[in-house]
HTML snippet that shows the backbone in 3Dmol.js (N, CA, C, O; Angstrom):
<script src="https://3Dmol.org/build/3Dmol-min.js"></script>
<div id="view" style="width:600px;height:400px;position:relative"></div>
<script>
const pdb = `
ATOM      1  N   UNK A   1     -54.617  42.202 -43.386  1.00  0.00           N
ATOM      2  CA  UNK A   1     -53.582  43.750 -42.529  1.00  0.00           C
ATOM      3  C   UNK A   1     -53.609  44.562 -43.673  1.00  0.00           C
ATOM      4  O   UNK A   1     -53.232  44.181 -44.781  1.00  0.00           O
ATOM      5  N   UNK A   2     -54.047  45.663 -43.422  1.00  0.00           N
ATOM      6  CA  UNK A   2     -53.316  47.255 -44.003  1.00  0.00           C
ATOM      7  C   UNK A   2     -52.120  47.701 -43.723  1.00  0.00           C
ATOM      8  O   UNK A   2     -51.611  47.553 -42.612  1.00  0.00           O
ATOM      9  N   UNK A   3     -51.569  48.273 -44.671  1.00  0.00           N
ATOM     10  CA  UNK A   3     -50.296  48.736 -44.603  1.00  0.00           C
ATOM     11  C   UNK A   3     -50.430  50.166 -45.050  1.00  0.00           C
ATOM     12  O   UNK A   3     -50.858  50.349 -46.190  1.00  0.00           O
ATOM     13  N   UNK A   4     -50.033  51.508 -44.087  1.00  0.00           N
ATOM     14  CA  UNK A   4     -50.453  52.746 -44.573  1.00  0.00           C
ATOM     15  C   UNK A   4     -49.323  53.684 -43.432  1.00  0.00           C
ATOM     16  O   UNK A   4     -48.799  53.359 -42.367  1.00  0.00           O
ATOM     17  N   UNK A   5     -49.275  54.945 -44.247  1.00  0.00           N
ATOM     18  CA  UNK A   5     -48.370  55.665 -43.796  1.00  0.00           C
ATOM     19  C   UNK A   5     -48.781  56.497 -42.212  1.00  0.00           C
ATOM     20  O   UNK A   5     -49.724  57.267 -42.028  1.00  0.00           O
ATOM     21  N   UNK A   6     -47.844  56.093 -41.304  1.00  0.00           N
ATOM     22  CA  UNK A   6     -48.589  57.156 -39.702  1.00  0.00           C
ATOM     23  C   UNK A   6     -49.314  58.442 -40.441  1.00  0.00           C
ATOM     24  O   UNK A   6     -50.496  58.781 -40.378  1.00  0.00           O
ATOM     25  N   UNK A   7     -48.470  58.907 -40.996  1.00  0.00           N
ATOM     26  CA  UNK A   7     -48.389  60.650 -41.238  1.00  0.00           C
ATOM     27  C   UNK A   7     -47.953  61.202 -42.436  1.00  0.00           C
ATOM     28  O   UNK A   7     -46.867  60.789 -42.843  1.00  0.00           O
ATOM     29  N   UNK A   8     -48.528  62.023 -43.089  1.00  0.00           N
ATOM     30  CA  UNK A   8     -48.313  62.554 -44.481  1.00  0.00           C
ATOM     31  C   UNK A   8     -46.997  63.327 -44.716  1.00  0.00           C
ATOM     32  O   UNK A   8     -46.577  63.690 -45.815  1.00  0.00           O
ATOM     33  N   UNK A   9     -46.286  63.566 -43.259  1.00  0.00           N
ATOM     34  CA  UNK A   9     -44.822  64.341 -43.327  1.00  0.00           C
ATOM     35  C   UNK A   9     -44.000  63.589 -42.229  1.00  0.00           C
ATOM     36  O   UNK A   9     -44.562  63.387 -41.152  1.00  0.00           O
ATOM     37  N   UNK A  10     -42.915  63.226 -42.383  1.00  0.00           N
ATOM     38  CA  UNK A  10     -42.274  62.904 -41.416  1.00  0.00           C
ATOM     39  C   UNK A  10     -42.195  63.891 -40.413  1.00  0.00           C
ATOM     40  O   UNK A  10     -42.449  65.087 -40.553  1.00  0.00           O
ATOM     41  N   UNK A  11     -41.687  63.091 -39.006  1.00  0.00           N
ATOM     42  CA  UNK A  11     -41.794  64.118 -37.809  1.00  0.00           C
ATOM     43  C   UNK A  11     -41.187  65.308 -37.839  1.00  0.00           C
ATOM     44  O   UNK A  11     -40.077  65.375 -38.366  1.00  0.00           O
ATOM     45  N   UNK A  12     -41.767  66.417 -37.309  1.00  0.00           N
ATOM     46  CA  UNK A  12     -40.826  67.875 -37.917  1.00  0.00           C
ATOM     47  C   UNK A  12     -40.729  67.838 -36.400  1.00  0.00           C
ATOM     48  O   UNK A  12     -41.304  67.234 -35.494  1.00  0.00           O
ATOM     49  N   UNK A  13     -39.720  68.774 -36.513  1.00  0.00           N
ATOM     50  CA  UNK A  13     -38.342  68.707 -35.520  1.00  0.00           C
ATOM     51  C   UNK A  13     -39.287  69.499 -34.063  1.00  0.00           C
ATOM     52  O   UNK A  13     -40.245  70.256 -34.222  1.00  0.00           O
ATOM     53  N   UNK A  14     -38.629  69.018 -32.500  1.00  0.00           N
ATOM     54  CA  UNK A  14     -39.253  69.750 -31.661  1.00  0.00           C
ATOM     55  C   UNK A  14     -39.362  70.945 -31.820  1.00  0.00           C
ATOM     56  O   UNK A  14     -38.324  71.299 -32.378  1.00  0.00           O
ATOM     57  N   UNK A  15     -40.000  71.788 -31.664  1.00  0.00           N
ATOM     58  CA  UNK A  15     -40.702  73.206 -31.382  1.00  0.00           C
ATOM     59  C   UNK A  15     -41.180  74.302 -32.742  1.00  0.00           C
ATOM     60  O   UNK A  15     -41.619  75.441 -32.580  1.00  0.00           O
ATOM     61  N   UNK A  16     -40.922  73.502 -34.300  1.00  0.00           N
ATOM     62  CA  UNK A  16     -41.056  73.905 -35.145  1.00  0.00           C
ATOM     63  C   UNK A  16     -43.122  73.837 -35.859  1.00  0.00           C
ATOM     64  O   UNK A  16     -43.434  73.985 -37.041  1.00  0.00           O
ATOM     65  N   UNK A  17     -43.875  73.642 -34.974  1.00  0.00           N
ATOM     66  CA  UNK A  17     -44.969  73.426 -35.277  1.00  0.00           C
ATOM     67  C   UNK A  17     -45.780  74.050 -34.497  1.00  0.00           C
ATOM     68  O   UNK A  17     -46.457  73.170 -33.966  1.00  0.00           O
ATOM     69  N   UNK A  18     -46.168  75.258 -34.047  1.00  0.00           N
ATOM     70  CA  UNK A  18     -47.163  76.020 -32.802  1.00  0.00           C
ATOM     71  C   UNK A  18     -48.854  75.808 -33.394  1.00  0.00           C
ATOM     72  O   UNK A  18     -49.863  75.817 -32.690  1.00  0.00           O
ATOM     73  N   UNK A  19     -48.803  75.673 -34.474  1.00  0.00           N
ATOM     74  CA  UNK A  19     -50.403  75.769 -34.728  1.00  0.00           C
ATOM     75  C   UNK A  19     -50.871  74.524 -34.958  1.00  0.00           C
ATOM     76  O   UNK A  19     -50.705  73.668 -35.827  1.00  0.00           O
ATOM     77  N   UNK A  20     -51.990  74.721 -33.180  1.00  0.00           N
ATOM     78  CA  UNK A  20     -52.647  73.101 -33.508  1.00  0.00           C
ATOM     79  C   UNK A  20     -53.318  72.601 -34.668  1.00  0.00           C
ATOM     80  O   UNK A  20     -53.310  71.370 -34.699  1.00  0.00           O
ATOM     81  N   UNK A  21     -53.777  73.034 -35.434  1.00  0.00           N
ATOM     82  CA  UNK A  21     -54.569  72.651 -36.647  1.00  0.00           C
ATOM     83  C   UNK A  21     -53.223  72.078 -37.629  1.00  0.00           C
ATOM     84  O   UNK A  21     -53.470  71.095 -38.327  1.00  0.00           O
ATOM     85  N   UNK A  22     -52.262  72.479 -37.675  1.00  0.00           N
ATOM     86  CA  UNK A  22     -51.043  71.656 -37.762  1.00  0.00           C
ATOM     87  C   UNK A  22     -50.577  70.396 -37.728  1.00  0.00           C
ATOM     88  O   UNK A  22     -50.198  69.460 -38.432  1.00  0.00           O
ATOM     89  N   UNK A  23     -50.841  70.915 -36.117  1.00  0.00           N
ATOM     90  CA  UNK A  23     -50.373  69.188 -35.297  1.00  0.00           C
ATOM     91  C   UNK A  23     -51.585  68.189 -35.691  1.00  0.00           C
ATOM     92  O   UNK A  23     -51.531  67.035 -36.115  1.00  0.00           O
ATOM     93  N   UNK A  24     -52.544  68.905 -35.449  1.00  0.00           N
ATOM     94  CA  UNK A  24     -53.698  67.843 -35.467  1.00  0.00           C
ATOM     95  C   UNK A  24     -53.748  67.471 -37.021  1.00  0.00           C
ATOM     96  O   UNK A  24     -54.590  66.591 -37.193  1.00  0.00           O
ATOM     97  N   UNK A  25     -53.218  67.795 -38.020  1.00  0.00           N
ATOM     98  CA  UNK A  25     -53.130  67.022 -39.793  1.00  0.00           C
ATOM     99  C   UNK A  25     -52.198  66.244 -39.666  1.00  0.00           C
ATOM    100  O   UNK A  25     -52.253  65.333 -40.492  1.00  0.00           O
ATOM    101  N   UNK A  26     -51.046  66.180 -38.741  1.00  0.00           N
ATOM    102  CA  UNK A  26     -50.626  65.286 -39.146  1.00  0.00           C
ATOM    103  C   UNK A  26     -50.905  63.720 -38.058  1.00  0.00           C
ATOM    104  O   UNK A  26     -50.190  62.719 -38.020  1.00  0.00           O
ATOM    105  N   UNK A  27     -52.075  63.977 -37.341  1.00  0.00           N
ATOM    106  CA  UNK A  27     -52.638  62.708 -37.084  1.00  0.00           C
ATOM    107  C   UNK A  27     -53.776  62.294 -37.875  1.00  0.00           C
ATOM    108  O   UNK A  27     -54.736  61.660 -37.438  1.00  0.00           O
ATOM    109  N   UNK A  28     -53.546  62.858 -39.575  1.00  0.00           N
ATOM    110  CA  UNK A  28     -55.243  61.869 -40.307  1.00  0.00           C
ATOM    111  C   UNK A  28     -55.240  60.344 -40.321  1.00  0.00           C
ATOM    112  O   UNK A  28     -56.201  59.607 -40.096  1.00  0.00           O
ATOM    113  N   UNK A  29     -54.013  60.011 -40.618  1.00  0.00           N
ATOM    114  CA  UNK A  29     -54.532  58.837 -41.401  1.00  0.00           C
ATOM    115  C   UNK A  29     -54.012  57.725 -39.708  1.00  0.00           C
ATOM    116  O   UNK A  29     -53.638  56.558 -39.825  1.00  0.00           O
ATOM    117  N   UNK A  30     -54.082  58.185 -38.813  1.00  0.00           N
ATOM    118  CA  UNK A  30     -54.144  57.224 -37.667  1.00  0.00           C
ATOM    119  C   UNK A  30     -55.763  57.308 -37.075  1.00  0.00           C
ATOM    120  O   UNK A  30     -56.429  56.314 -36.787  1.00  0.00           O
ATOM    121  N   UNK A  31     -56.202  58.644 -36.970  1.00  0.00           N
ATOM    122  CA  UNK A  31     -58.015  58.811 -36.321  1.00  0.00           C
ATOM    123  C   UNK A  31     -58.596  57.980 -36.342  1.00  0.00           C
ATOM    124  O   UNK A  31     -58.826  57.159 -35.455  1.00  0.00           O
ATOM    125  N   UNK A  32     -59.133  58.077 -37.934  1.00  0.00           N
ATOM    126  CA  UNK A  32     -59.991  56.841 -38.148  1.00  0.00           C
ATOM    127  C   UNK A  32     -59.839  54.991 -37.856  1.00  0.00           C
ATOM    128  O   UNK A  32     -60.652  54.114 -37.566  1.00  0.00           O
ATOM    129  N   UNK A  33     -58.570  55.014 -38.077  1.00  0.00           N
ATOM    130  CA  UNK A  33     -58.596  53.755 -37.347  1.00  0.00           C
ATOM    131  C   UNK A  33     -58.437  53.202 -35.985  1.00  0.00           C
ATOM    132  O   UNK A  33     -58.391  51.998 -35.730  1.00  0.00           O
ATOM    133  N   UNK A  34     -58.338  54.365 -34.955  1.00  0.00           N
ATOM    134  CA  UNK A  34     -58.279  54.372 -33.635  1.00  0.00           C
ATOM    135  C   UNK A  34     -60.524  55.013 -33.286  1.00  0.00           C
ATOM    136  O   UNK A  34     -61.231  54.829 -32.295  1.00  0.00           O
ATOM    137  N   UNK A  35     -60.815  55.657 -34.519  1.00  0.00           N
ATOM    138  CA  UNK A  35     -62.038  55.740 -34.434  1.00  0.00           C
ATOM    139  C   UNK A  35     -63.084  54.419 -34.014  1.00  0.00           C
ATOM    140  O   UNK A  35     -64.106  54.184 -33.369  1.00  0.00           O
ATOM    141  N   UNK A  36     -62.249  53.878 -34.703  1.00  0.00           N
ATOM    142  CA  UNK A  36     -63.033  52.384 -35.788  1.00  0.00           C
ATOM    143  C   UNK A  36     -62.861  50.979 -34.301  1.00  0.00           C
ATOM    144  O   UNK A  36     -63.368  49.871 -34.123  1.00  0.00           O
ATOM    145  N   UNK A  37     -62.079  51.666 -33.689  1.00  0.00           N
ATOM    146  CA  UNK A  37     -61.367  50.590 -32.935  1.00  0.00           C
ATOM    147  C   UNK A  37     -60.327  49.676 -33.228  1.00  0.00           C
ATOM    148  O   UNK A  37     -59.857  48.953 -32.351  1.00  0.00           O
ATOM    149  N   UNK A  38     -59.863  49.655 -34.623  1.00  0.00           N
ATOM    150  CA  UNK A  38     -59.325  48.804 -34.944  1.00  0.00           C
ATOM    151  C   UNK A  38     -57.642  48.203 -34.392  1.00  0.00           C
ATOM    152  O   UNK A  38     -56.918  49.191 -34.270  1.00  0.00           O
ATOM    153  N   UNK A  39     -57.247  47.522 -34.212  1.00  0.00           N
ATOM    154  CA  UNK A  39     -55.540  47.561 -33.722  1.00  0.00           C
ATOM    155  C   UNK A  39     -55.231  47.464 -34.580  1.00  0.00           C
ATOM    156  O   UNK A  39     -55.631  46.715 -35.470  1.00  0.00           O
ATOM    157  N   UNK A  40     -53.793  48.764 -34.567  1.00  0.00           N
ATOM    158  CA  UNK A  40     -52.839  48.759 -35.051  1.00  0.00           C
ATOM    159  C   UNK A  40     -51.326  49.659 -34.409  1.00  0.00           C
ATOM    160  O   UNK A  40     -51.436  50.542 -33.558  1.00  0.00           O
ATOM    161  N   UNK A  41     -50.007  49.244 -34.983  1.00  0.00           N
ATOM    162  CA  UNK A  41     -48.947  49.587 -34.652  1.00  0.00           C
ATOM    163  C   UNK A  41     -48.529  50.354 -35.635  1.00  0.00           C
ATOM    164  O   UNK A  41     -48.774  50.229 -36.834  1.00  0.00           O
ATOM    165  N   UNK A  42     -47.633  51.474 -34.885  1.00  0.00           N
ATOM    166  CA  UNK A  42     -46.532  52.488 -35.888  1.00  0.00           C
ATOM    167  C   UNK A  42     -45.342  52.015 -35.584  1.00  0.00           C
ATOM    168  O   UNK A  42     -45.085  51.762 -34.407  1.00  0.00           O
ATOM    169  N   UNK A  43     -44.390  51.807 -36.609  1.00  0.00           N
ATOM    170  CA  UNK A  43     -42.923  51.657 -36.680  1.00  0.00           C
ATOM    171  C   UNK A  43     -42.208  52.313 -37.658  1.00  0.00           C
ATOM    172  O   UNK A  43     -42.738  52.694 -38.702  1.00  0.00           O
ATOM    173  N   UNK A  44     -41.004  52.476 -37.387  1.00  0.00           N
ATOM    174  CA  UNK A  44     -40.030  53.480 -38.403  1.00  0.00           C
ATOM    175  C   UNK A  44     -39.513  52.382 -39.263  1.00  0.00           C
ATOM    176  O   UNK A  44     -39.081  51.311 -38.837  1.00  0.00           O
ATOM    177  N   UNK A  45     -39.576  52.656 -40.217  1.00  0.00           N
ATOM    178  CA  UNK A  45     -38.794  51.793 -41.614  1.00  0.00           C
ATOM    179  C   UNK A  45     -37.756  52.225 -41.643  1.00  0.00           C
ATOM    180  O   UNK A  45     -36.760  51.627 -41.236  1.00  0.00           O
ATOM    181  N   UNK A  46     -37.766  53.657 -42.258  1.00  0.00           N
ATOM    182  CA  UNK A  46     -36.846  54.378 -43.042  1.00  0.00           C
ATOM    183  C   UNK A  46     -36.615  55.569 -42.333  1.00  0.00           C
ATOM    184  O   UNK A  46     -37.119  55.854 -41.247  1.00  0.00           O
ATOM    185  N   UNK A  47     -35.512  56.534 -43.258  1.00  0.00           N
ATOM    186  CA  UNK A  47     -34.939  58.044 -42.768  1.00  0.00           C
ATOM    187  C   UNK A  47     -34.726  58.635 -43.743  1.00  0.00           C
ATOM    188  O   UNK A  47     -34.013  58.233 -44.663  1.00  0.00           O
ATOM    189  N   UNK A  48     -35.397  59.838 -43.685  1.00  0.00           N
ATOM    190  CA  UNK A  48     -35.784  60.703 -45.074  1.00  0.00           C
ATOM    191  C   UNK A  48     -34.241  61.488 -44.599  1.00  0.00           C
ATOM    192  O   UNK A  48     -33.542  61.174 -43.636  1.00  0.00           O
ATOM    193  N   UNK A  49     -33.985  62.602 -45.617  1.00  0.00           N
ATOM    194  CA  UNK A  49     -32.208  63.032 -46.254  1.00  0.00           C
ATOM    195  C   UNK A  49     -32.253  63.612 -44.975  1.00  0.00           C
ATOM    196  O   UNK A  49     -31.062  63.850 -44.777  1.00  0.00           O
ATOM    197  N   UNK A  50     -32.823  63.965 -44.050  1.00  0.00           N
ATOM    198  CA  UNK A  50     -32.279  64.778 -42.886  1.00  0.00           C
ATOM    199  C   UNK A  50     -32.141  64.092 -41.674  1.00  0.00           C
ATOM    200  O   UNK A  50     -31.734  64.645 -40.652  1.00  0.00           O
ATOM    201  N   UNK A  51     -32.539  62.634 -41.756  1.00  0.00           N
ATOM    202  CA  UNK A  51     -32.083  61.711 -40.720  1.00  0.00           C
ATOM    203  C   UNK A  51     -33.543  61.440 -39.779  1.00  0.00           C
ATOM    204  O   UNK A  51     -33.593  60.576 -38.903  1.00  0.00           O
ATOM    205  N   UNK A  52     -34.728  62.361 -40.141  1.00  0.00           N
ATOM    206  CA  UNK A  52     -35.679  61.931 -39.631  1.00  0.00           C
ATOM    207  C   UNK A  52     -36.913  60.788 -39.723  1.00  0.00           C
ATOM    208  O   UNK A  52     -37.655  61.012 -40.679  1.00  0.00           O
ATOM    209  N   UNK A  53     -37.178  59.943 -39.151  1.00  0.00           N
ATOM    210  CA  UNK A  53     -37.683  58.527 -38.661  1.00  0.00           C
ATOM    211  C   UNK A  53     -39.410  59.171 -40.052  1.00  0.00           C
ATOM    212  O   UNK A  53     -40.184  60.127 -39.997  1.00  0.00           O
ATOM    213  N   UNK A  54     -39.228  57.832 -41.201  1.00  0.00           N
ATOM    214  CA  UNK A  54     -40.626  57.597 -41.829  1.00  0.00           C
ATOM    215  C   UNK A  54     -40.972  56.523 -41.165  1.00  0.00           C
ATOM    216  O   UNK A  54     -40.273  55.509 -41.183  1.00  0.00           O
ATOM    217  N   UNK A  55     -41.874  56.597 -40.630  1.00  0.00           N
ATOM    218  CA  UNK A  55     -43.026  55.651 -40.157  1.00  0.00           C
ATOM    219  C   UNK A  55     -44.382  55.134 -40.766  1.00  0.00           C
ATOM    220  O   UNK A  55     -45.165  55.723 -41.512  1.00  0.00           O
ATOM    221  N   UNK A  56     -44.449  53.575 -40.115  1.00  0.00           N
ATOM    222  CA  UNK A  56     -45.331  53.055 -41.589  1.00  0.00           C
ATOM    223  C   UNK A  56     -46.274  52.098 -40.384  1.00  0.00           C
ATOM    224  O   UNK A  56     -45.762  51.366 -39.537  1.00  0.00           O
ATOM    225  N   UNK A  57     -48.075  52.384 -40.617  1.00  0.00           N
ATOM    226  CA  UNK A  57     -49.109  51.864 -39.410  1.00  0.00           C
ATOM    227  C   UNK A  57     -49.259  50.462 -40.202  1.00  0.00           C
ATOM    228  O   UNK A  57     -49.497  50.478 -41.410  1.00  0.00           O
ATOM    229  N   UNK A  58     -49.115  49.249 -39.492  1.00  0.00           N
ATOM    230  CA  UNK A  58     -50.448  47.951 -39.883  1.00  0.00           C
ATOM    231  C   UNK A  58     -51.095  48.371 -38.712  1.00  0.00           C
ATOM    232  O   UNK A  58     -50.784  48.808 -37.604  1.00  0.00           O
ATOM    233  N   UNK A  59     -52.629  47.935 -39.675  1.00  0.00           N
ATOM    234  CA  UNK A  59     -53.835  47.906 -38.910  1.00  0.00           C
ATOM    235  C   UNK A  59     -54.422  46.407 -39.521  1.00  0.00           C
ATOM    236  O   UNK A  59     -54.415  45.846 -40.616  1.00  0.00           O
ATOM    237  N   UNK A  60     -54.945  46.097 -38.108  1.00  0.00           N
ATOM    238  CA  UNK A  60     -55.713  44.840 -38.371  1.00  0.00           C
ATOM    239  C   UNK A  60     -57.269  44.598 -37.988  1.00  0.00           C
ATOM    240  O   UNK A  60     -57.887  45.506 -37.433  1.00  0.00           O
ATOM    241  N   UNK A  61     -57.787  43.575 -38.237  1.00  0.00           N
ATOM    242  CA  UNK A  61     -58.787  42.848 -37.793  1.00  0.00           C
ATOM    243  C   UNK A  61     -59.312  42.988 -36.540  1.00  0.00           C
ATOM    244  O   UNK A  61     -58.639  42.674 -35.559  1.00  0.00           O
ATOM    245  N   UNK A  62     -60.757  43.546 -36.405  1.00  0.00           N
ATOM    246  CA  UNK A  62     -60.829  44.076 -34.683  1.00  0.00           C
ATOM    247  C   UNK A  62     -60.691  42.764 -33.979  1.00  0.00           C
ATOM    248  O   UNK A  62     -61.099  41.694 -34.430  1.00  0.00           O
ATOM    249  N   UNK A  63     -60.143  42.916 -32.949  1.00  0.00           N
ATOM    250  CA  UNK A  63     -59.438  41.802 -31.706  1.00  0.00           C
ATOM    251  C   UNK A  63     -58.623  40.805 -32.616  1.00  0.00           C
ATOM    252  O   UNK A  63     -58.921  39.632 -32.388  1.00  0.00           O
ATOM    253  N   UNK A  64     -57.853  40.951 -33.400  1.00  0.00           N
ATOM    254  CA  UNK A  64     -57.144  40.388 -34.007  1.00  0.00           C
ATOM    255  C   UNK A  64     -55.664  40.997 -33.453  1.00  0.00           C
ATOM    256  O   UNK A  64     -54.738  40.904 -34.260  1.00  0.00           O
ATOM    257  N   UNK A  65     -55.480  41.380 -32.635  1.00  0.00           N
ATOM    258  CA  UNK A  65     -53.893  42.214 -32.014  1.00  0.00           C
ATOM    259  C   UNK A  65     -53.194  41.307 -32.636  1.00  0.00           C
ATOM    260  O   UNK A  65     -53.092  41.610 -33.825  1.00  0.00           O
ATOM    261  N   UNK A  66     -52.652  40.306 -32.367  1.00  0.00           N
ATOM    262  CA  UNK A  66     -51.785  39.208 -32.386  1.00  0.00           C
ATOM    263  C   UNK A  66     -51.384  39.150 -33.825  1.00  0.00           C
ATOM    264  O   UNK A  66     -50.196  39.069 -34.137  1.00  0.00           O
ATOM    265  N   UNK A  67     -52.215  39.184 -34.591  1.00  0.00           N
ATOM    266  CA  UNK A  67     -51.831  39.180 -35.942  1.00  0.00           C
ATOM    267  C   UNK A  67     -50.643  40.226 -36.721  1.00  0.00           C
ATOM    268  O   UNK A  67     -49.717  39.976 -37.493  1.00  0.00           O
ATOM    269  N   UNK A  68     -51.422  42.141 -35.809  1.00  0.00           N
ATOM    270  CA  UNK A  68     -50.713  43.016 -36.037  1.00  0.00           C
ATOM    271  C   UNK A  68     -48.986  42.887 -35.453  1.00  0.00           C
ATOM    272  O   UNK A  68     -47.947  43.365 -35.908  1.00  0.00           O
ATOM    273  N   UNK A  69     -49.343  41.762 -33.907  1.00  0.00           N
ATOM    274  CA  UNK A  69     -47.760  42.380 -33.421  1.00  0.00           C
ATOM    275  C   UNK A  69     -47.170  41.010 -34.114  1.00  0.00           C
ATOM    276  O   UNK A  69     -45.990  40.797 -33.837  1.00  0.00           O
ATOM    277  N   UNK A  70     -47.893  39.921 -35.086  1.00  0.00           N
ATOM    278  CA  UNK A  70     -46.887  39.572 -35.990  1.00  0.00           C
ATOM    279  C   UNK A  70     -46.383  40.029 -37.055  1.00  0.00           C
ATOM    280  O   UNK A  70     -45.254  39.818 -37.497  1.00  0.00           O
ATOM    281  N   UNK A  71     -47.097  40.577 -37.428  1.00  0.00           N
ATOM    282  CA  UNK A  71     -47.029  41.575 -38.566  1.00  0.00           C
ATOM    283  C   UNK A  71     -45.976  42.278 -38.980  1.00  0.00           C
ATOM    284  O   UNK A  71     -45.223  42.235 -39.953  1.00  0.00           O
ATOM    285  N   UNK A  72     -46.137  43.191 -37.649  1.00  0.00           N
ATOM    286  CA  UNK A  72     -44.841  44.600 -37.476  1.00  0.00           C
ATOM    287  C   UNK A  72     -43.540  43.202 -37.097  1.00  0.00           C
ATOM    288  O   UNK A  72     -42.492  43.261 -37.741  1.00  0.00           O
ATOM    289  N   UNK A  73     -43.691  42.210 -36.217  1.00  0.00           N
ATOM    290  CA  UNK A  73     -42.484  41.803 -36.202  1.00  0.00           C
ATOM    291  C   UNK A  73     -41.808  41.539 -37.748  1.00  0.00           C
ATOM    292  O   UNK A  73     -40.795  42.141 -38.102  1.00  0.00           O
ATOM    293  N   UNK A  74     -42.426  40.675 -38.507  1.00  0.00           N
ATOM    294  CA  UNK A  74     -41.896  40.394 -39.750  1.00  0.00           C
ATOM    295  C   UNK A  74     -41.442  42.031 -40.507  1.00  0.00           C
ATOM    296  O   UNK A  74     -40.389  42.243 -41.108  1.00  0.00           O
ATOM    297  N   UNK A  75     -42.394  42.893 -40.304  1.00  0.00           N
ATOM    298  CA  UNK A  75     -41.864  44.130 -41.399  1.00  0.00           C
ATOM    299  C   UNK A  75     -40.571  45.098 -40.910  1.00  0.00           C
ATOM    300  O   UNK A  75     -39.794  45.888 -41.446  1.00  0.00           O
ATOM    301  N   UNK A  76     -40.879  44.423 -39.242  1.00  0.00           N
ATOM    302  CA  UNK A  76     -39.390  44.941 -38.676  1.00  0.00           C
ATOM    303  C   UNK A  76     -38.117  44.696 -39.301  1.00  0.00           C
ATOM    304  O   UNK A  76     -37.454  45.534 -39.912  1.00  0.00           O
ATOM    305  N   UNK A  77     -37.703  43.000 -39.024  1.00  0.00           N
ATOM    306  CA  UNK A  77     -37.182  41.919 -39.378  1.00  0.00           C
ATOM    307  C   UNK A  77     -36.882  41.970 -41.071  1.00  0.00           C
ATOM    308  O   UNK A  77     -35.913  41.371 -41.539  1.00  0.00           O
ATOM    309  N   UNK A  78     -37.548  42.523 -41.675  1.00  0.00           N
ATOM    310  CA  UNK A  78     -37.790  42.864 -43.689  1.00  0.00           C
ATOM    311  C   UNK A  78     -37.382  44.230 -43.679  1.00  0.00           C
ATOM    312  O   UNK A  78     -36.346  44.367 -44.329  1.00  0.00           O
ATOM    313  N   UNK A  79     -37.817  45.314 -43.173  1.00  0.00           N
ATOM    314  CA  UNK A  79     -36.959  46.264 -43.553  1.00  0.00           C
ATOM    315  C   UNK A  79     -35.491  47.020 -42.636  1.00  0.00           C
ATOM    316  O   UNK A  79     -35.002  48.110 -42.933  1.00  0.00           O
ATOM    317  N   UNK A  80     -35.077  46.249 -41.672  1.00  0.00           N
ATOM    318  CA  UNK A  80     -33.868  46.240 -40.801  1.00  0.00           C
ATOM    319  C   UNK A  80     -33.669  47.640 -40.314  1.00  0.00           C
ATOM    320  O   UNK A  80     -32.556  48.160 -40.245  1.00  0.00           O
ATOM    321  N   UNK A  81     -34.860  48.273 -39.956  1.00  0.00           N
ATOM    322  CA  UNK A  81     -34.286  49.256 -39.615  1.00  0.00           C
ATOM    323  C   UNK A  81     -33.410  50.026 -38.317  1.00  0.00           C
ATOM    324  O   UNK A  81     -33.737  49.838 -37.145  1.00  0.00           O
ATOM    325  N   UNK A  82     -32.345  50.844 -38.682  1.00  0.00           N
ATOM    326  CA  UNK A  82     -31.320  50.833 -37.400  1.00  0.00           C
ATOM    327  C   UNK A  82     -31.731  52.418 -37.073  1.00  0.00           C
ATOM    328  O   UNK A  82     -32.482  53.090 -37.780  1.00  0.00           O
ATOM    329  N   UNK A  83     -30.897  52.992 -35.512  1.00  0.00           N
ATOM    330  CA  UNK A  83     -31.677  54.328 -35.397  1.00  0.00           C
ATOM    331  C   UNK A  83     -29.994  54.946 -35.856  1.00  0.00           C
ATOM    332  O   UNK A  83     -29.792  56.154 -35.979  1.00  0.00           O
TER     333      UNK A  83
END
`;
const viewer = $3Dmol.createViewer("view");
viewer.addModel(pdb, "pdb");
viewer.setStyle({}, {cartoon: {color: "spectrum"}});
viewer.zoomTo();
viewer.render();
</script>
């Protein structure tokens, strides 16, 4: 299991980014995982100083989705993230 950020920054506020390349860059940590066909799940784990969510993704071995789900549930319980 690999734990990785979902994006290099927190989510931008709606309407603040108009450049398609900038929007594409926010996916840089998920693209390789998707192209490799690996199971992954992202979940919020904290908030920044402005209240925007910070996400992490769990990446598992090919065809081992259940381990990813189980790991996500454990992480969710451990960080106790609330809205």
